[in-house]
C-alpha positions in Angstrom: 3.7 29.4 -18.6 3.9 25.8 -18.8 2.1 23.7 -16.2 1.7 20.6 -15.3 -0.9 18.7 -12.7 -0.5 16.1 -10.4 -2.8 13.8 -8.2 -1.7 13.9 -4.6 -3.1 13.2 -1.2 -5.6 16.2 0.3 -2.8 16.4 3.4 -0.6 17.8 1.3 -2.5 20.8 0.5 -1.1 22.9 3.7 2.4 22.2 2.7 2.6 22.8 -1.4 0.2 25.9 -1.0 1.6 27.2 2.3 4.7 26.3 3.3 3.5 25.0 6.0 4.5 21.6 6.8 3.3 21.6 10.6 0.8 18.5 10.1 3.1 16.2 8.3 5.5 14.3 9.7 9.2 14.8 8.7 9.9 12.2 6.6 6.7 12.4 4.8 8.0 16.2 4.3 11.2 14.5 2.9 10.0 11.5 0.7 7.5 14.0 -1.3 10.1 16.7 -1.8 12.6 13.9 -3.3 9.7 12.4 -5.7 9.0 16.3 -6.8 12.7 16.3 -7.3 12.4 13.4 -9.6 9.5 15.0 -11.5 11.7 18.1 -11.8 9.5 20.1 -9.7 9.8 21.8 -6.0 7.3 22.4 -3.5 7.4 26.2 -4.6 6.1 25.5 -7.7 2.9 24.6 -7.0 0.3 27.4 -8.1 -3.3 26.2 -7.7 -5.3 23.0 -5.9 -8.4 21.7 -6.7 -10.5 19.0 -4.8 -10.4 15.7 -6.6 -12.4 13.2 -4.0 -10.8 9.7 -3.5 -8.4 7.8 -5.3 -7.1 4.7 -5.1 -4.0 5.6 -7.7 -2.5 8.9 -6.7 0.5 9.8 -8.1 2.5 9.8 -4.9 1.4 8.1 -2.1 -0.9 5.7 -0.5 -4.8 5.6 -1.2 -6.6 8.9 -0.3 -8.5 11.8 -0.8 -6.5 13.8 -2.9 -6.2 17.1 -4.7 -5.1 18.0 -8.1 -2.2 19.8 -7.7 -1.2 22.4 -10.5 2.7 23.1 -10.6 4.6 25.8 -13.3 7.2 23.9 -14.8 10.2 26.4 -15.0 12.9 25.3 -17.5 
């Protein structure tokens, strides 16, 4: 299995891991989906998340408490 990691805000965890977007604004969900698509990924591809602490430069979004998300890369 091929994987990749991305540093994203911790507030995306519920959506990426449990498919629960209730804590996010609909615009945040659409922006995240669009960004993931540009990366060749889908929200359902997320297979793991680990706390990474605060980051000034996450891969997507503003400076925030972040997690390192692991995605399965499907060819």
